[in-house]
C-alpha positions in Angstrom: 0.1 0.1 -0.3 1.8 3.4 -0.7 1.5 5.7 1.7 1.4 9.7 0.6 3.3 11.9 2.1 1.6 14.2 4.8 -0.8 11.7 6.1 -1.8 11.1 9.2 -0.5 7.8 10.2 -3.9 7.0 12.3 -6.0 7.4 8.9 -3.6 4.5 7.6 -5.8 0.9 7.3 -3.2 -0.7 9.5 -5.2 -4.0 9.2 -4.3 -3.8 5.2 -0.7 -3.3 6.1 -0.9 -6.3 8.8 -2.9 -8.5 6.2 -0.1 -7.6 3.5 2.6 -8.7 5.9 0.9 -11.9 6.6 0.7 -12.9 2.7 4.4 -11.7 2.5 5.5 -14.6 5.8 2.9 -17.1 4.7 3.7 -20.6 5.6 2.0 -23.7 6.1 -0.1 -24.0 8.9 1.4 -26.3 11.1 -0.3 -29.0 13.3 0.0 -28.4 16.8 -1.6 -32.2 17.4 1.6 -33.0 16.1 4.0 -31.9 19.1 1.6 -31.4 21.7 3.2 -34.5 24.1 6.7 -33.0 23.6 5.9 -29.0 23.8 6.0 -28.9 26.9 9.1 -30.3 27.3 10.4 -28.2 25.1 9.8 -24.9 27.3 10.8 -26.9 30.1 13.8 -24.6 30.9 12.4 -21.6 28.6 12.1 -18.2 31.2 9.8 -16.7 29.0 6.5 -17.8 31.4 8.0 -16.3 34.2 9.4 -13.1 32.4 5.8 -12.6 31.0 4.2 -13.4 34.3 6.3 -10.7 36.3 4.9 -8.5 33.7 1.1 -9.4 34.4 -0.6 -7.6 37.1 -2.6 -10.6 38.4 -4.7 -10.9 41.8 -6.2 -13.6 43.5 -9.2 -12.4 42.9 -9.1 -12.4 39.1 -10.3 -14.6 36.5 -7.7 -14.8 33.5 -8.8 -16.1 29.7 -5.4 -17.5 28.6 -5.8 -17.2 24.8 -3.4 -19.8 22.7 -2.3 -21.7 25.7 -0.9 -24.9 24.0 -0.3 -27.5 26.8 -0.9 -24.9 29.3 3.2 -24.0 30.6 1.6 -20.0 31.4 -1.7 -21.4 32.1 -0.9 -23.4 35.0 1.5 -20.4 36.5 -1.6 -18.2 36.2 -3.5 -20.7 38.0 -1.5 -20.4 40.9 -1.9 -16.4 41.2 -5.4 -16.2 39.8 -8.8 -17.1 41.6 -9.3 -19.0 37.8 -8.1 -19.3 34.3 -9.3 -20.9 30.7 -6.8 -21.9 28.6 -8.3 -21.6 25.2 -6.6 -23.0 22.1 -7.3 -24.8 19.1 -5.8 -28.1 19.6 -7.5 -30.8 21.0 -4.5 -33.2 22.1 -2.9 -30.0 23.7 -5.6 -29.3 25.8 -5.8 -33.1 26.7 -1.7 -32.3 27.7 -3.3 -29.4 30.1 -6.1 -30.9 31.6 -3.6 -33.9 32.3 -0.6 -31.6 33.5 -3.2 -29.7 35.7 -4.8 -32.8 37.3 -1.0 -33.8 38.2 -0.6 -30.6 40.1 -4.0 -30.3 41.6 -5.0 -27.4 40.3 -8.9 -27.7 40.2 -9.6 -23.4 38.8 -8.7 -24.6 35.1 -11.2 -25.0 32.6 -10.5 -24.9 28.9 -12.0 -24.3 25.6 -11.3 -26.1 22.5 -11.7 -23.0 19.7 -9.5 -21.3 16.9 -8.9 -17.4 18.3 -9.8 -16.7 14.6 -13.7 -17.6 15.8 -13.2 -15.9 19.6 -16.7 -14.3 19.9 -17.7 -12.6 22.9 -21.1 -14.0 22.6 -19.6 -17.3 23.6 -16.3 -16.6 25.9 -18.2 -13.4 27.9 -16.4 -11.7 30.6 -13.1 -11.8 32.2 -10.5 -9.7 34.2 -7.6 -10.5 32.4 -7.2 -12.1 28.8 -3.9 -13.1 27.5 -2.9 -13.7 24.1 0.6 -15.3 24.0 2.1 -15.6 20.6 -0.4 -16.4 19.0 -1.5 -13.1 16.5 1.1 -13.0 14.0 -0.9 -14.8 11.6 -3.9 -13.7 12.0 -6.2 -12.0 9.3 -8.6 -10.6 11.0 -6.6 -8.4 13.3 -8.8 -5.6 14.2 -11.8 -7.7 14.9 -9.5 -10.1 17.0 -8.2 -7.2 19.3 -11.4 -5.7 19.8 -13.1 -8.6 20.8 -10.0 -9.4 23.2 -10.5 -5.3 24.7 -14.6 -6.4 25.0 -13.9 -9.6 26.8 -11.3 -8.0 29.3 -12.7 -5.8 32.5 -9.0 -5.0 33.4 -6.1 -5.6 31.4 -5.3 -7.3 28.1 -1.8 -8.5 27.2 -0.6 -9.8 23.8 3.2 -11.0 22.9 4.1 -10.9 19.3 7.5 -11.8 17.7 10.4 -9.0 17.3 12.5 -8.6 14.4 16.1 -8.7 16.1 16.2 -12.7 15.4 15.4 -12.2 11.3 19.2 -12.2 10.5 19.8 -15.8 12.0 16.3 -16.9 10.7 16.9 -15.8 7.6 21.0 -17.9 7.6 19.0 -20.8 9.2 16.2 -21.2 6.2 19.1 -20.6 3.3 20.9 -23.1 4.8 17.8 -25.4 4.8 17.0 -24.6 1.5 13.9 -22.4 2.8 13.3 -19.0 2.0 12.8 -17.0 5.1 9.4 -14.7 5.7 9.8 -12.3 7.8 5.8 -11.6 8.4 4.0 -9.1 10.4 5.4 -7.0 12.6 4.8 -5.4 16.4 4.9 -2.2 15.4 2.0 -2.6 12.9 -0.1 -3.6 15.9 0.6 -1.1 17.8 -0.6 1.6 15.5 -3.1 -0.3 14.5 -4.6 -0.3 18.7 -3.8 3.0 18.4 -6.2 3.8 15.5 -8.5 2.1 17.0 -8.5 4.7 20.2 -6.4 2.0 22.5 -3.5 3.2 23.7 -1.1 0.6 24.6 2.4 0.1 26.6 5.4 -1.8 24.9 7.7 -3.5 26.5 10.8 -5.7 24.8 11.1 -9.4 27.2 14.2 -9.6 28.3 14.6 -13.3 27.9 17.8 -14.9 28.6 17.7 -18.8 28.4 17.9 -20.4 25.3 16.2 -23.3 23.4 17.8 -26.4 24.7 18.1 -29.7 22.7 19.4 -32.6 23.7 20.8 -33.8 20.7 21.1 -32.7 17.0 18.7 -34.9 16.0 16.1 -33.1 18.0 17.3 -30.0 17.1 16.9 -30.8 13.0 13.4 -32.0 14.3 12.1 -29.0 15.8 13.8 -27.2 13.2 11.5 -29.2 10.7 8.5 -28.7 12.6 8.7 -24.9 11.8 10.6 -24.8 8.0 9.1 -27.7 6.7 10.0 -31.4 5.1 14.1 -31.0 4.1 15.8 -32.6 1.4 18.6 -34.6 2.7 21.1 -32.9 1.8 19.5 -30.0 3.7 19.1 -31.8 6.8 22.7 -32.9 6.6 24.0 -28.9 5.6 21.7 -27.8 9.0 23.2 -30.7 11.3 27.0 -29.2 10.6 25.9 -25.5 11.0 24.4 -26.5 14.5 27.4 -28.6 15.0 29.7 -25.3 14.5 27.3 -23.0 16.4 25.9 -24.8 19.5 27.6 -25.0 22.6 26.6 -27.4 25.6 25.0 -25.7 29.0 25.5 -26.6 32.7 22.7 -29.1 32.4 24.6 -30.8 29.3 22.1 -29.9 26.9 23.0 -28.4 23.4 22.1 -24.6 23.0 22.2 -22.2 20.1 23.6 -18.6 21.3 22.4 -17.5 17.8 18.4 -18.6 18.8 18.0 -15.8 21.2 14.3 -15.7 22.2 12.8 -12.2 20.8 9.5 -11.2 21.9 7.9 -8.2 22.4 4.9 -7.7 24.9 1.8 -5.2 24.2 -0.4 -4.4 27.4 -3.5 -2.0 28.2 -5.2 -1.1 31.4 -9.4 -0.8 30.7 -10.7 2.7 31.4 
């Protein structure tokens, strides 16, 4: 979309900008059921959930809706701070893992809803004090309708995390070695401007996550890369493995980590008036 000079930024159709960036970064939709049993292990030593919760204002009287909850790593942490929490996800198997994990931890204040965020509807969901949409909006096309629904559901606060752009160079390098084309996709600044154009004043925080993704061996690193990048030719698998062997180091837990692959997440949040 061509932007003419002297145009008020708030007059720009930011949803259209967002949708164009989605098309630019369009990837095959992932099947989250495939990794439901492994996903919790992937996040086992990830400090993102705790860093995020440090920025959220949750009291013991609050009800929380956790959208895109997956197997509930964050959901279960919220349950220990809030009155109740509802995890919403489109993956049936992820929700089964969440319910199993909640039972194992004797958490009885968690409910689940199987729903695609694209179908989010206030009439079906109702009110919650706090709404969290963690790492699940980057591929949503009907972004304006979605954020307005988040705002309608929340009585106190809305928290959204989206991926930043600091790790783009590494992702581009990795994709090239894997024989794929890197597609950057959406940017948090577009979401910020969209919200501002809707009259929603937000706060932006670059989350300071220090822990790196951990892998028990190179095969796990390749498999997790393939889940993101798609199927790879054998020569590209070998090239990617050789690349990992050059840059990976072991941490004090004996797992492999990639110093180049740092968590890059931006928190956008607002308080309801």
